[in-house]
C-alpha positions in Angstrom: -52.0 76.0 98.1 -51.6 72.4 96.9 -49.8 73.5 93.8 -47.4 75.5 96.0 -46.7 72.7 98.4 -46.0 70.2 95.4 -43.5 72.6 94.0 -41.6 73.0 97.2 -41.7 69.3 98.0 -40.6 68.3 94.2 -37.7 70.9 94.5 -36.7 69.6 98.0 -36.7 66.1 96.7 -34.7 66.8 93.6 -32.0 68.6 95.6 -32.0 65.5 98.2 -31.6 63.0 95.1 -28.9 65.3 93.5 -27.1 65.6 96.7 -27.3 62.0 97.6 -26.0 61.0 94.4 -23.1 63.4 94.4 -22.1 63.1 98.2 -23.9 59.8 99.4 -25.9 59.9 102.7 -24.3 62.4 105.0 -23.9 65.8 106.4 -23.8 67.5 102.9 -27.0 65.7 101.7 -29.1 66.8 104.8 -27.6 70.4 104.8 -28.4 70.9 100.9 -31.9 69.4 101.7 -32.6 71.7 104.5 -31.3 74.7 102.6 -33.5 74.0 99.8 -36.5 73.7 101.9 -35.6 76.8 103.9 -35.1 78.9 100.7 -38.3 77.7 99.0 -40.2 78.9 102.0 -38.7 82.2 102.3 -39.2 82.8 98.5 -42.8 81.5 99.0 -43.5 84.5 101.3 -42.9 86.9 98.4 -45.8 85.3 96.3 -48.1 85.2 99.4 -48.4 88.8 100.2 -51.9 89.3 98.7 -54.9 87.2 97.7 -55.6 89.7 95.1 -52.3 90.3 93.1 -49.7 88.1 92.1 -45.9 88.6 92.2 -46.1 89.4 88.4 -48.6 92.4 88.6 -47.0 95.8 88.0 -49.6 97.6 90.1 -48.7 95.6 93.2 -47.6 97.9 95.9 -44.0 97.8 97.0 -43.1 96.5 100.5 -39.6 97.6 101.4 -39.6 95.5 104.7 -40.5 92.3 103.0 -37.7 92.9 100.4 -35.1 93.7 103.1 -36.1 90.7 105.2 -35.8 88.4 102.2 -32.6 89.8 100.9 -31.1 90.0 104.5 -32.2 86.3 105.2 -30.9 85.0 101.9 -27.7 86.7 102.6 -27.2 85.2 105.9 
């Protein structure tokens, strides 16, 4: 859990710094930072489906509802 939270935090801070350097402090930087955090949490849900299998396991059962929800959310 600590590793995942550090990855999400590092990615979000990186997007913030890149956006701040490109756009300065403002609406674009805030939007990019919020979107990075939101997308990271949505993608984290894919990996948190099971305590016994990882996203790389081939014998992991398919979950079409999770796939549809993730793709639909990212599409919006």
